[in-house]
BALOBA-1460 file (C-alpha; in Angstrom, 3 decimals):
// residues 402
<rec num="1" residu="m" x="-28.689" y="-29.522" z="-7.554"/>
<rec num="2" residu="s" x="-26.053" y="-26.945" z="-6.563"/>
<rec num="3" residu="r" x="-26.644" y="-23.275" z="-7.306"/>
<rec num="4" residu="d" x="-24.596" y="-20.822" z="-9.343"/>
<rec num="5" residu="l" x="-23.968" y="-17.633" z="-7.393"/>
<rec num="6" residu="i" x="-22.181" y="-14.346" z="-8.010"/>
<rec num="7" residu="v" x="-20.434" y="-12.306" z="-5.335"/>
<rec num="8" residu="e" x="-19.769" y="-8.664" z="-6.177"/>
<rec num="9" residu="a" x="-17.254" y="-7.418" z="-3.603"/>
<rec num="10" residu="d" x="-15.552" y="-4.131" z="-2.917"/>
<rec num="11" residu="g" x="-13.638" y="-2.391" z="-0.144"/>
<rec num="12" residu="g" x="-12.356" y="1.063" z="0.550"/>
<rec num="13" residu="s" x="-10.245" y="3.072" z="2.966"/>
<rec num="14" residu="r" x="-10.443" y="6.814" z="3.441"/>
<rec num="15" residu="g" x="-6.770" y="7.493" z="4.014"/>
<rec num="16" residu="n" x="-5.272" y="4.106" z="3.084"/>
<rec num="17" residu="p" x="-4.786" y="3.244" z="5.856"/>
<rec num="18" residu="g" x="-7.745" y="5.013" z="7.419"/>
<rec num="19" residu="p" x="-11.400" y="4.346" z="8.251"/>
<rec num="20" residu="a" x="-12.295" y="1.358" z="6.096"/>
<rec num="21" residu="a" x="-15.281" y="-0.784" z="5.151"/>
<rec num="22" residu="y" x="-16.317" y="-3.514" z="2.757"/>
<rec num="23" residu="g" x="-19.422" y="-4.235" z="0.709"/>
<rec num="24" residu="a" x="-20.626" y="-7.455" z="-0.909"/>
<rec num="25" residu="i" x="-23.629" y="-8.323" z="-3.060"/>
<rec num="26" residu="v" x="-24.658" y="-11.965" z="-3.446"/>
<rec num="27" residu="r" x="-26.736" y="-12.698" z="-6.550"/>
<rec num="28" residu="d" x="-28.309" y="-15.683" z="-8.230"/>
<rec num="29" residu="a" x="-26.174" y="-16.128" z="-11.345"/>
<rec num="30" residu="h" x="-29.087" y="-17.028" z="-13.631"/>
<rec num="31" residu="s" x="-31.775" y="-14.530" z="-12.645"/>
<rec num="32" residu="g" x="-29.519" y="-11.793" z="-11.350"/>
<rec num="33" residu="a" x="-31.717" y="-11.515" z="-8.262"/>
<rec num="34" residu="v" x="-30.030" y="-9.999" z="-5.206"/>
<rec num="35" residu="l" x="-29.965" y="-12.517" z="-2.358"/>
<rec num="36" residu="a" x="-27.991" y="-10.419" z="0.129"/>
<rec num="37" residu="e" x="-26.446" y="-6.992" z="0.599"/>
<rec num="38" residu="l" x="-23.626" y="-7.115" z="3.142"/>
<rec num="39" residu="g" x="-21.312" y="-4.457" z="4.500"/>
<rec num="40" residu="a" x="-19.331" y="-3.589" z="7.602"/>
<rec num="41" residu="s" x="-16.905" y="-1.032" z="8.962"/>
<rec num="42" residu="l" x="-13.401" y="-2.325" z="9.696"/>
<rec num="43" residu="g" x="-11.951" y="0.359" z="11.909"/>
<rec num="44" residu="v" x="-8.613" y="1.471" z="10.458"/>
<rec num="45" residu="a" x="-7.337" y="-0.604" z="7.538"/>
<rec num="46" residu="t" x="-5.938" y="-0.381" z="4.008"/>
<rec num="47" residu="n" x="-7.802" y="-0.632" z="0.718"/>
<rec num="48" residu="n" x="-6.395" y="-4.102" z="0.107"/>
<rec num="49" residu="v" x="-7.572" y="-5.403" z="3.489"/>
<rec num="50" residu="a" x="-11.056" y="-4.033" z="2.832"/>
<rec num="51" residu="e" x="-11.165" y="-5.595" z="-0.652"/>
<rec num="52" residu="y" x="-10.217" y="-9.002" z="0.745"/>
<rec num="53" residu="q" x="-12.788" y="-8.761" z="3.536"/>
<rec num="54" residu="g" x="-15.531" y="-7.951" z="1.042"/>
<rec num="55" residu="a" x="-14.720" y="-11.130" z="-0.854"/>
<rec num="56" residu="i" x="-14.612" y="-13.149" z="2.378"/>
<rec num="57" residu="a" x="-17.978" y="-11.811" z="3.582"/>
<rec num="58" residu="g" x="-19.612" y="-12.590" z="0.233"/>
<rec num="59" residu="l" x="-18.146" y="-16.096" z="0.149"/>
<rec num="60" residu="l" x="-19.292" y="-16.802" z="3.717"/>
<rec num="61" residu="h" x="-22.853" y="-15.900" z="2.834"/>
<rec num="62" residu="a" x="-22.744" y="-17.814" z="-0.461"/>
<rec num="63" residu="a" x="-21.564" y="-20.891" z="1.474"/>
<rec num="64" residu="s" x="-24.421" y="-20.469" z="3.974"/>
<rec num="65" residu="i" x="-26.901" y="-20.472" z="1.071"/>
<rec num="66" residu="d" x="-25.448" y="-23.566" z="-0.582"/>
<rec num="67" residu="p" x="-22.147" y="-25.176" z="0.470"/>
<rec num="68" residu="e" x="-21.996" y="-26.871" z="-2.927"/>
<rec num="69" residu="a" x="-22.576" y="-23.685" z="-4.931"/>
<rec num="70" residu="c" x="-20.316" y="-22.600" z="-7.762"/>
<rec num="71" residu="v" x="-19.385" y="-18.992" z="-7.006"/>
<rec num="72" residu="e" x="-17.874" y="-16.326" z="-9.226"/>
<rec num="73" residu="v" x="-16.332" y="-13.517" z="-7.161"/>
<rec num="74" residu="r" x="-16.164" y="-10.227" z="-9.037"/>
<rec num="75" residu="l" x="-13.923" y="-7.384" z="-7.813"/>
<rec num="76" residu="d" x="-12.416" y="-4.227" z="-9.244"/>
<rec num="77" residu="s" x="-9.191" y="-4.976" z="-7.335"/>
<rec num="78" residu="k" x="-6.757" y="-6.553" z="-9.778"/>
<rec num="79" residu="l" x="-4.454" y="-7.353" z="-6.863"/>
<rec num="80" residu="v" x="-6.996" y="-9.566" z="-5.084"/>
<rec num="81" residu="v" x="-8.176" y="-11.209" z="-8.304"/>
<rec num="82" residu="e" x="-4.658" y="-12.037" z="-9.478"/>
<rec num="83" residu="q" x="-3.503" y="-13.228" z="-6.056"/>
<rec num="84" residu="m" x="-6.574" y="-15.384" z="-5.437"/>
<rec num="85" residu="s" x="-6.353" y="-16.794" z="-8.973"/>
<rec num="86" residu="g" x="-2.774" y="-17.866" z="-8.255"/>
<rec num="87" residu="r" x="-1.164" y="-15.688" z="-10.926"/>
<rec num="88" residu="w" x="0.487" y="-13.239" z="-8.518"/>
<rec num="89" residu="q" x="2.582" y="-14.224" z="-5.528"/>
<rec num="90" residu="i" x="1.309" y="-13.147" z="-2.102"/>
<rec num="91" residu="k" x="4.220" y="-11.838" z="-0.032"/>
<rec num="92" residu="h" x="2.615" y="-9.854" z="2.791"/>
<rec num="93" residu="p" x="1.882" y="-12.207" z="5.745"/>
<rec num="94" residu="d" x="-1.489" y="-10.586" z="6.520"/>
<rec num="95" residu="m" x="-2.533" y="-10.885" z="2.875"/>
<rec num="96" residu="k" x="-1.558" y="-14.548" z="3.031"/>
<rec num="97" residu="d" x="-3.796" y="-15.024" z="6.088"/>
<rec num="98" residu="m" x="-6.784" y="-13.421" z="4.377"/>
<rec num="99" residu="a" x="-6.223" y="-15.374" z="1.165"/>
<rec num="100" residu="r" x="-6.070" y="-18.571" z="3.227"/>
<rec num="101" residu="q" x="-9.303" y="-17.645" z="4.996"/>
<rec num="102" residu="a" x="-11.044" y="-17.027" z="1.662"/>
<rec num="103" residu="r" x="-9.802" y="-20.299" z="0.168"/>
<rec num="104" residu="n" x="-11.016" y="-22.304" z="3.173"/>
<rec num="105" residu="i" x="-14.644" y="-21.205" z="2.831"/>
<rec num="106" residu="l" x="-15.431" y="-23.338" z="-0.241"/>
<rec num="107" residu="p" x="-13.441" y="-25.961" z="-2.177"/>
<rec num="108" residu="p" x="-11.163" y="-24.407" z="-4.826"/>
<rec num="109" residu="g" x="-13.045" y="-25.934" z="-7.743"/>
<rec num="110" residu="q" x="-16.222" y="-24.132" z="-6.723"/>
<rec num="111" residu="v" x="-14.810" y="-20.589" z="-6.719"/>
<rec num="112" residu="s" x="-13.452" y="-18.369" z="-9.487"/>
<rec num="113" residu="y" x="-12.336" y="-14.732" z="-9.465"/>
<rec num="114" residu="s" x="-12.980" y="-12.119" z="-12.143"/>
<rec num="115" residu="w" x="-11.859" y="-8.522" z="-12.487"/>
<rec num="116" residu="v" x="-14.526" y="-5.977" z="-13.429"/>
<rec num="117" residu="p" x="-14.202" y="-2.231" z="-14.093"/>
<rec num="118" residu="r" x="-15.097" y="-0.034" z="-11.129"/>
<rec num="119" residu="a" x="-18.207" y="1.239" z="-12.898"/>
<rec num="120" residu="e" x="-19.584" y="-2.313" z="-13.015"/>
<rec num="121" residu="n" x="-19.062" y="-2.740" z="-9.281"/>
<rec num="122" residu="a" x="-21.186" y="0.234" z="-8.245"/>
<rec num="123" residu="a" x="-23.617" y="-1.711" z="-6.029"/>
<rec num="124" residu="a" x="-20.864" y="-3.100" z="-3.806"/>
<rec num="125" residu="d" x="-19.108" y="0.266" z="-3.789"/>
<rec num="126" residu="a" x="-22.329" y="1.924" z="-2.582"/>
<rec num="127" residu="l" x="-22.385" y="-0.439" z="0.409"/>
<rec num="128" residu="v" x="-18.794" y="0.491" z="1.245"/>
<rec num="129" residu="n" x="-19.692" y="4.172" z="1.289"/>
<rec num="130" residu="e" x="-22.883" y="3.525" z="3.240"/>
<rec num="131" residu="a" x="-20.905" y="1.775" z="5.968"/>
<rec num="132" residu="l" x="-18.189" y="4.445" z="5.993"/>
<rec num="133" residu="d" x="-20.709" y="7.295" z="6.131"/>
<rec num="134" residu="s" x="-22.398" y="5.627" z="9.135"/>
<rec num="135" residu="f" x="-19.189" y="4.846" z="11.006"/>
<rec num="136" residu="d" x="-18.454" y="7.209" z="13.924"/>
<rec num="137" residu="g" x="-14.981" y="5.844" z="14.483"/>
<rec num="138" residu="i" x="-16.008" y="3.776" z="17.507"/>
<rec num="139" residu="t" x="-19.255" y="1.835" z="17.051"/>
<rec num="140" residu="p" x="-18.973" y="-0.955" z="14.450"/>
<rec num="141" residu="v" x="-21.399" y="-0.752" z="11.530"/>
<rec num="142" residu="v" x="-22.802" y="-3.997" z="10.122"/>
<rec num="143" residu="i" x="-25.183" y="-4.026" z="7.144"/>
<rec num="144" residu="a" x="-27.066" y="-7.200" z="6.250"/>
<rec num="145" residu="r" x="-30.113" y="-6.861" z="4.008"/>
<rec num="146" residu="f" x="-31.969" y="-9.761" z="2.437"/>
<rec num="147" residu="p" x="-34.964" y="-10.107" z="0.052"/>
<rec num="148" residu="g" x="-38.085" y="-8.763" z="1.723"/>
<rec num="149" residu="s" x="-36.107" y="-6.902" z="4.357"/>
<rec num="150" residu="t" x="-37.282" y="-3.399" z="5.274"/>
<rec num="151" residu="g" x="-34.119" y="-2.411" z="7.101"/>
<rec num="152" residu="v" x="-30.995" y="-3.715" z="8.700"/>
<rec num="153" residu="e" x="-31.308" y="-7.227" z="10.017"/>
<rec num="154" residu="t" x="-29.056" y="-9.434" z="12.097"/>
<rec num="155" residu="p" x="-26.616" y="-11.228" z="9.777"/>
<rec num="156" residu="t" x="-25.861" y="-14.911" z="9.859"/>
<rec num="157" residu="g" x="-23.737" y="-16.250" z="12.706"/>
<rec num="158" residu="d" x="-20.783" y="-16.850" z="10.421"/>
<rec num="159" residu="l" x="-20.811" y="-13.254" z="9.226"/>
<rec num="160" residu="v" x="-21.058" y="-11.898" z="12.757"/>
<rec num="161" residu="g" x="-18.149" y="-14.125" z="13.766"/>
<rec num="162" residu="s" x="-16.106" y="-12.862" z="10.849"/>
<rec num="163" residu="v" x="-16.729" y="-9.217" z="11.732"/>
<rec num="164" residu="q" x="-15.983" y="-9.833" z="15.425"/>
<rec num="165" residu="e" x="-12.753" y="-11.589" z="14.518"/>
<rec num="166" residu="l" x="-11.703" y="-8.616" z="12.401"/>
<rec num="167" residu="h" x="-12.250" y="-6.212" z="15.272"/>
<rec num="168" residu="a" x="-10.491" y="-8.545" z="17.719"/>
<rec num="169" residu="r" x="-7.449" y="-8.520" z="15.446"/>
<rec num="170" residu="d" x="-7.834" y="-4.721" z="15.102"/>
<rec num="171" residu="v" x="-7.477" y="-5.226" z="11.370"/>
<rec num="172" residu="a" x="-3.736" y="-5.579" z="11.868"/>
<rec num="173" residu="s" x="-2.709" y="-5.781" z="8.226"/>
<rec num="174" residu="a" x="-1.049" y="-2.372" z="8.465"/>
<rec num="175" residu="a" x="2.441" y="-2.951" z="9.844"/>
<rec num="176" residu="v" x="2.273" y="0.345" z="11.736"/>
<rec num="177" residu="g" x="-0.940" y="1.207" z="13.570"/>
<rec num="178" residu="v" x="-2.919" y="4.405" z="13.050"/>
<rec num="179" residu="q" x="-4.102" y="6.144" z="16.218"/>
<rec num="180" residu="p" x="-6.586" y="8.933" z="17.001"/>
<rec num="181" residu="n" x="-5.462" y="12.460" z="16.242"/>
<rec num="182" residu="v" x="-3.066" y="14.063" z="18.724"/>
<rec num="183" residu="m" x="-1.126" y="17.329" z="18.733"/>
<rec num="184" residu="i" x="2.333" y="16.129" z="17.747"/>
<rec num="185" residu="g" x="4.921" y="18.061" z="19.757"/>
<rec num="186" residu="w" x="2.413" y="18.862" z="22.526"/>
<rec num="187" residu="s" x="1.728" y="15.324" z="23.710"/>
<rec num="188" residu="e" x="4.132" y="12.884" z="25.371"/>
<rec num="189" residu="l" x="4.206" y="9.961" z="22.949"/>
<rec num="190" residu="g" x="7.483" y="8.290" z="23.894"/>
<rec num="191" residu="s" x="10.744" y="8.091" z="21.959"/>
<rec num="192" residu="p" x="10.109" y="7.578" z="18.240"/>
<rec num="193" residu="v" x="12.095" y="5.806" z="15.587"/>
<rec num="194" residu="i" x="13.159" y="8.604" z="13.246"/>
<rec num="195" residu="t" x="13.683" y="7.726" z="9.590"/>
<rec num="196" residu="h" x="15.794" y="10.052" z="7.464"/>
<rec num="197" residu="m" x="14.814" y="9.029" z="3.924"/>
<rec num="198" residu="a" x="17.445" y="10.006" z="1.364"/>
<rec num="199" residu="r" x="16.893" y="9.658" z="-2.322"/>
<rec num="200" residu="h" x="19.971" y="8.237" z="-4.103"/>
<rec num="201" residu="g" x="22.210" y="10.434" z="-6.226"/>
<rec num="202" residu="s" x="21.603" y="11.004" z="-9.934"/>
<rec num="203" residu="s" x="22.165" y="8.218" z="-12.450"/>
<rec num="204" residu="a" x="22.322" y="8.528" z="-16.219"/>
<rec num="205" residu="y" x="18.684" y="7.402" z="-16.330"/>
<rec num="206" residu="s" x="17.515" y="9.937" z="-13.766"/>
<rec num="207" residu="l" x="19.292" y="12.779" z="-15.555"/>
<rec num="208" residu="e" x="17.480" y="11.770" z="-18.750"/>
<rec num="209" residu="k" x="14.197" y="11.361" z="-16.812"/>
<rec num="210" residu="r" x="13.835" y="7.689" z="-17.689"/>
<rec num="211" residu="f" x="11.773" y="5.185" z="-15.727"/>
<rec num="212" residu="s" x="14.193" y="3.119" z="-13.678"/>
<rec num="213" residu="g" x="12.933" y="0.580" z="-11.174"/>
<rec num="214" residu="a" x="13.141" y="-2.912" z="-9.770"/>
<rec num="215" residu="g" x="13.772" y="-5.537" z="-12.418"/>
<rec num="216" residu="g" x="15.175" y="-3.089" z="-14.957"/>
<rec num="217" residu="r" x="18.730" y="-2.126" z="-15.767"/>
<rec num="218" residu="d" x="20.614" y="-1.587" z="-12.498"/>
<rec num="219" residu="v" x="22.306" y="1.703" z="-13.365"/>
<rec num="220" residu="p" x="25.133" y="3.136" z="-11.196"/>
<rec num="221" residu="l" x="25.607" y="6.716" z="-10.039"/>
<rec num="222" residu="a" x="26.579" y="9.282" z="-12.630"/>
<rec num="223" residu="p" x="29.564" y="11.560" z="-11.784"/>
<rec num="224" residu="l" x="27.068" y="14.198" z="-10.663"/>
<rec num="225" residu="g" x="25.402" y="11.578" z="-8.455"/>
<rec num="226" residu="v" x="28.731" y="10.923" z="-6.718"/>
<rec num="227" residu="e" x="29.067" y="14.655" z="-5.997"/>
<rec num="228" residu="q" x="25.531" y="14.744" z="-4.626"/>
<rec num="229" residu="a" x="26.209" y="11.698" z="-2.433"/>
<rec num="230" residu="n" x="29.303" y="13.372" z="-0.980"/>
<rec num="231" residu="a" x="27.243" y="16.471" z="-0.201"/>
<rec num="232" residu="l" x="24.652" y="14.253" z="1.497"/>
<rec num="233" residu="a" x="27.420" y="12.545" z="3.482"/>
<rec num="234" residu="r" x="28.743" y="15.879" z="4.742"/>
<rec num="235" residu="e" x="25.220" y="16.847" z="5.837"/>
<rec num="236" residu="i" x="24.710" y="13.548" z="7.687"/>
<rec num="237" residu="v" x="28.080" y="13.860" z="9.457"/>
<rec num="238" residu="e" x="27.290" y="17.449" z="10.473"/>
<rec num="239" residu="r" x="23.900" y="16.485" z="11.902"/>
<rec num="240" residu="d" x="25.567" y="13.718" z="13.931"/>
<rec num="241" residu="v" x="22.358" y="11.868" z="14.811"/>
<rec num="242" residu="i" x="22.337" y="8.815" z="12.519"/>
<rec num="243" residu="t" x="22.979" y="5.461" z="14.202"/>
<rec num="244" residu="r" x="22.126" y="3.102" z="11.307"/>
<rec num="245" residu="i" x="22.327" y="3.186" z="7.517"/>
<rec num="246" residu="i" x="19.970" y="1.096" z="5.404"/>
<rec num="247" residu="s" x="19.858" y="0.916" z="1.627"/>
<rec num="248" residu="s" x="17.726" y="-0.335" z="-1.209"/>
<rec num="249" residu="p" x="19.444" y="-3.170" z="-3.084"/>
<rec num="250" residu="l" x="19.770" y="-1.172" z="-6.323"/>
<rec num="251" residu="k" x="23.290" y="-0.103" z="-7.240"/>
<rec num="252" residu="r" x="22.697" y="3.668" z="-7.269"/>
<rec num="253" residu="a" x="21.234" y="3.517" z="-3.743"/>
<rec num="254" residu="r" x="23.968" y="1.233" z="-2.383"/>
<rec num="255" residu="e" x="26.688" y="3.442" z="-3.854"/>
<rec num="256" residu="t" x="25.107" y="6.522" z="-2.258"/>
<rec num="257" residu="a" x="24.737" y="4.759" z="1.079"/>
<rec num="258" residu="l" x="28.352" y="3.525" z="0.977"/>
<rec num="259" residu="i" x="29.696" y="7.052" z="0.410"/>
<rec num="260" residu="v" x="27.750" y="8.254" z="3.455"/>
<rec num="261" residu="a" x="28.771" y="5.213" z="5.508"/>
<rec num="262" residu="q" x="32.474" y="5.696" z="4.792"/>
<rec num="263" residu="q" x="32.364" y="9.279" z="6.069"/>
<rec num="264" residu="k" x="30.139" y="8.360" z="9.010"/>
<rec num="265" residu="g" x="32.028" y="5.217" z="10.044"/>
<rec num="266" residu="l" x="29.007" y="2.925" z="9.824"/>
<rec num="267" residu="e" x="28.079" y="-0.242" z="7.933"/>
<rec num="268" residu="v" x="25.334" y="-0.414" z="5.295"/>
<rec num="269" residu="e" x="22.475" y="-2.895" z="5.702"/>
<rec num="270" residu="v" x="20.394" y="-3.719" z="2.613"/>
<rec num="271" residu="i" x="16.627" y="-4.193" z="2.989"/>
<rec num="272" residu="d" x="14.960" y="-5.292" z="-0.243"/>
<rec num="273" residu="d" x="11.561" y="-3.826" z="0.698"/>
<rec num="274" residu="f" x="12.889" y="-0.301" z="0.048"/>
<rec num="275" residu="i" x="13.609" y="-0.967" z="-3.638"/>
<rec num="276" residu="e" x="12.017" y="1.295" z="-6.249"/>
<rec num="277" residu="c" x="8.702" y="0.395" z="-7.898"/>
<rec num="278" residu="s" x="8.952" y="-2.048" z="-10.787"/>
<rec num="279" residu="f" x="7.969" y="-0.181" z="-13.940"/>
<rec num="280" residu="g" x="7.834" y="-3.350" z="-16.037"/>
<rec num="281" residu="e" x="7.903" y="-2.745" z="-19.775"/>
<rec num="282" residu="w" x="8.384" y="0.989" z="-19.274"/>
<rec num="283" residu="d" x="11.797" y="0.649" z="-17.676"/>
<rec num="284" residu="g" x="14.430" y="2.624" z="-19.561"/>
<rec num="285" residu="y" x="11.898" y="4.744" z="-21.452"/>
<rec num="286" residu="t" x="11.178" y="8.435" z="-20.922"/>
<rec num="287" residu="y" x="7.708" y="9.637" z="-19.976"/>
<rec num="288" residu="a" x="7.223" y="11.001" z="-23.493"/>
<rec num="289" residu="e" x="8.182" y="7.650" z="-25.024"/>
<rec num="290" residu="v" x="5.819" y="5.785" z="-22.703"/>
<rec num="291" residu="k" x="3.012" y="8.193" z="-23.570"/>
<rec num="292" residu="e" x="3.576" y="7.514" z="-27.255"/>
<rec num="293" residu="r" x="3.900" y="3.703" z="-27.000"/>
<rec num="294" residu="w" x="1.452" y="2.922" z="-24.163"/>
<rec num="295" residu="p" x="-1.059" y="5.818" z="-24.073"/>
<rec num="296" residu="d" x="-3.977" y="3.819" z="-22.652"/>
<rec num="297" residu="a" x="-1.883" y="2.017" z="-20.038"/>
<rec num="298" residu="l" x="-0.306" y="5.300" z="-18.943"/>
<rec num="299" residu="e" x="-3.729" y="6.912" z="-18.546"/>
<rec num="300" residu="e" x="-4.929" y="4.005" z="-16.399"/>
<rec num="301" residu="w" x="-1.744" y="4.147" z="-14.293"/>
<rec num="302" residu="l" x="-2.202" y="7.837" z="-13.607"/>
<rec num="303" residu="a" x="-5.878" y="7.347" z="-12.767"/>
<rec num="304" residu="g" x="-5.482" y="4.871" z="-9.912"/>
<rec num="305" residu="t" x="-2.865" y="3.628" z="-7.456"/>
<rec num="306" residu="h" x="-4.146" y="0.059" z="-7.890"/>
<rec num="307" residu="v" x="-2.965" y="-0.112" z="-11.529"/>
<rec num="308" residu="g" x="0.632" y="-0.937" z="-12.415"/>
<rec num="309" residu="p" x="2.571" y="-0.489" z="-15.666"/>
<rec num="310" residu="p" x="2.498" y="-3.535" z="-17.976"/>
<rec num="311" residu="g" x="4.524" y="-6.196" z="-16.181"/>
<rec num="312" residu="g" x="5.199" y="-3.874" z="-13.238"/>
<rec num="313" residu="e" x="3.910" y="-3.027" z="-9.754"/>
<rec num="314" residu="s" x="1.027" y="-0.811" z="-8.721"/>
<rec num="315" residu="f" x="1.675" y="1.795" z="-6.060"/>
<rec num="316" residu="e" x="-0.600" y="-0.183" z="-3.726"/>
<rec num="317" residu="q" x="1.690" y="-3.192" z="-4.110"/>
<rec num="318" residu="v" x="4.744" y="-1.041" z="-3.433"/>
<rec num="319" residu="q" x="2.995" y="0.379" z="-0.373"/>
<rec num="320" residu="e" x="2.563" y="-3.119" z="1.074"/>
<rec num="321" residu="r" x="6.258" y="-3.986" z="0.954"/>
<rec num="322" residu="v" x="7.499" y="-0.522" z="1.962"/>
<rec num="323" residu="t" x="5.198" y="-0.667" z="4.991"/>
<rec num="324" residu="r" x="6.663" y="-4.088" z="5.773"/>
<rec num="325" residu="g" x="10.171" y="-2.613" z="5.507"/>
<rec num="326" residu="l" x="9.210" y="0.215" z="7.829"/>
<rec num="327" residu="s" x="7.870" y="-2.285" z="10.343"/>
<rec num="328" residu="t" x="11.209" y="-4.145" z="10.189"/>
<rec num="329" residu="v" x="13.104" y="-0.936" z="10.959"/>
<rec num="330" residu="i" x="10.774" y="0.102" z="13.793"/>
<rec num="331" residu="n" x="10.929" y="-3.305" z="15.444"/>
<rec num="332" residu="a" x="14.699" y="-3.678" z="15.063"/>
<rec num="333" residu="f" x="15.842" y="-0.178" z="16.057"/>
<rec num="334" residu="p" x="13.501" y="1.297" z="18.689"/>
<rec num="335" residu="g" x="14.329" y="4.896" z="19.584"/>
<rec num="336" residu="e" x="17.088" y="5.185" z="16.968"/>
<rec num="337" residu="q" x="17.615" y="7.589" z="14.066"/>
<rec num="338" residu="v" x="18.047" y="5.655" z="10.830"/>
<rec num="339" residu="l" x="19.187" y="6.814" z="7.402"/>
<rec num="340" residu="i" x="17.368" y="4.918" z="4.638"/>
<rec num="341" residu="v" x="18.759" y="5.469" z="1.137"/>
<rec num="342" residu="s" x="15.937" y="4.668" z="-1.244"/>
<rec num="343" residu="h" x="13.985" y="5.985" z="-4.226"/>
<rec num="344" residu="v" x="11.211" y="8.369" z="-5.188"/>
<rec num="345" residu="t" x="8.258" y="6.000" z="-4.756"/>
<rec num="346" residu="p" x="9.107" y="4.478" z="-1.347"/>
<rec num="347" residu="i" x="9.968" y="7.905" z="0.086"/>
<rec num="348" residu="k" x="6.721" y="9.450" z="-1.147"/>
<rec num="349" residu="i" x="4.742" y="6.507" z="0.225"/>
<rec num="350" residu="l" x="6.248" y="6.797" z="3.708"/>
<rec num="351" residu="t" x="5.713" y="10.562" z="3.659"/>
<rec num="352" residu="s" x="2.028" y="10.161" z="2.810"/>
<rec num="353" residu="r" x="1.731" y="7.503" z="5.495"/>
<rec num="354" residu="a" x="3.395" y="9.680" z="8.142"/>
<rec num="355" residu="i" x="0.840" y="12.460" z="7.697"/>
<rec num="356" residu="g" x="-2.179" y="10.256" z="6.974"/>
<rec num="357" residu="a" x="-2.523" y="11.504" z="3.384"/>
<rec num="358" residu="p" x="-4.150" y="9.325" z="0.705"/>
<rec num="359" residu="l" x="-1.781" y="7.268" z="-1.398"/>
<rec num="360" residu="n" x="-2.567" y="9.249" z="-4.549"/>
<rec num="361" residu="s" x="-0.922" y="12.285" z="-2.917"/>
<rec num="362" residu="l" x="2.382" y="10.872" z="-4.185"/>
<rec num="363" residu="f" x="1.487" y="12.206" z="-7.645"/>
<rec num="364" residu="r" x="1.928" y="15.717" z="-6.203"/>
<rec num="365" residu="m" x="5.347" y="15.367" z="-4.595"/>
<rec num="366" residu="e" x="8.760" y="16.194" z="-6.058"/>
<rec num="367" residu="l" x="12.062" y="14.825" z="-4.737"/>
<rec num="368" residu="p" x="15.542" y="15.972" z="-5.867"/>
<rec num="369" residu="p" x="18.350" y="13.398" z="-5.821"/>
<rec num="370" residu="c" x="20.078" y="13.163" z="-2.418"/>
<rec num="371" residu="s" x="17.351" y="15.211" z="-0.747"/>
<rec num="372" residu="l" x="16.288" y="14.267" z="2.785"/>
<rec num="373" residu="s" x="12.765" y="13.617" z="4.092"/>
<rec num="374" residu="t" x="12.392" y="12.884" z="7.792"/>
<rec num="375" residu="q" x="9.557" y="11.139" z="9.653"/>
<rec num="376" residu="a" x="9.003" y="10.087" z="13.261"/>
<rec num="377" residu="w" x="7.218" y="6.841" z="14.202"/>
<rec num="378" residu="f" x="6.002" y="6.804" z="17.806"/>
<rec num="379" residu="p" x="5.505" y="3.708" z="20.009"/>
<rec num="380" residu="d" x="1.693" y="4.199" z="20.168"/>
<rec num="381" residu="g" x="1.398" y="4.141" z="16.368"/>
<rec num="382" residu="n" x="1.257" y="7.889" z="15.795"/>
<rec num="383" residu="s" x="3.597" y="9.464" z="13.265"/>
<rec num="384" residu="s" x="4.820" y="12.857" z="12.150"/>
<rec num="385" residu="m" x="6.649" y="14.430" z="9.228"/>
<rec num="386" residu="f" x="9.603" y="16.568" z="10.317"/>
<rec num="387" residu="s" x="10.752" y="17.571" z="6.821"/>
<rec num="388" residu="f" x="10.289" y="16.812" z="3.137"/>
<rec num="389" residu="a" x="12.763" y="17.033" z="0.238"/>
<rec num="390" residu="e" x="15.421" y="19.054" z="2.108"/>
<rec num="391" residu="a" x="18.087" y="20.008" z="-0.417"/>
<rec num="392" residu="g" x="19.989" y="22.927" z="1.145"/>
<rec num="393" residu="h" x="23.127" y="20.804" z="1.295"/>
<rec num="394" residu="l" x="23.012" y="20.577" z="-2.508"/>
<rec num="395" residu="q" x="23.106" y="24.358" z="-2.990"/>
<rec num="396" residu="g" x="25.098" y="25.341" z="-6.048"/>
<rec num="397" residu="m" x="24.874" y="21.818" z="-7.444"/>
<rec num="398" residu="k" x="22.508" y="20.589" z="-10.130"/>
<rec num="399" residu="a" x="19.830" y="18.617" z="-8.270"/>
<rec num="400" residu="s" x="17.247" y="17.941" z="-10.936"/>
<rec num="401" residu="g" x="16.224" y="14.622" z="-12.394"/>
<rec num="402" residu="i" x="13.807" y="11.913" z="-11.305"/>
């Protein structure tokens, strides 16, 4: 008779991307008895990679116990649960690879995925932190404890193979690698791709501080936004370093980019990955209105970057596609200086990434319309922030609004 098993999986990254690890508990579903405690460091990776690898490690061990077992995988990552349950589309190629690996461990009818609150996933989370606390940045950490064990034992061959494969791939889910610390400006790192991230000019929604993202009303520039875009164009022409102009597909960004392009004598290329976050049901509402109508959802959104507005994207999901867009730019335009006209969320995400700050640092950044934030992306994977929210070219002009 086949067994019923539960896998409690978790993953974490200190830096996102940064030093990462996963944890997985395998239990007997009927007695609740712990059959295995598994964990491993992953080098440098994102939270989402670590979450997926926790699920994979737990499934591998469950399959080694009973290949005919029915397994419920419990995670506090809504992204992984929804993607593996088939309700959310998987767009990132590395996420697709990990989802495929997870699905190939056991037949689909034997595995289900459930979301649990973080507090109910404490045992797996403790393994993540144990592995991270033990990781020196070089030597891989592998935890495999079983009933009756008095310490760390050698894991099953499949688990060892999985961990070795991860390290061989260098956990390459991040489109841009993260390297050991260097003194930027003191070390010779090669010619970087430099991204000048410009927020679009003001729209009617931004002047009224309304949520305005992908999938909502595609609002154009307000008259003030046109003035701001012309000021940005003059600044770009004066700097005389831009060789490419890229825009988000939203109208207010394309209009801003076109004004700059006309004065600079360049074409505008649209890359969809730089579109603003989808705010779902909140689109078109002010913060105060959202707080009144969706108080609980707003509190959850502010508490974690893995939670999205109802019907919208989480910041972790936005980070995946913005990182993919950055990778496209770096691969296509090596050594060039590129203007990217985008939105608050993508610009904040790339800023946090450039300096290795956690994703939740975006809650503490402010960006005026048509301000400039500049980052350098070096060939060895290092990065640097040259400036953030420059707005001197907007002096004497109203530059408020989100």
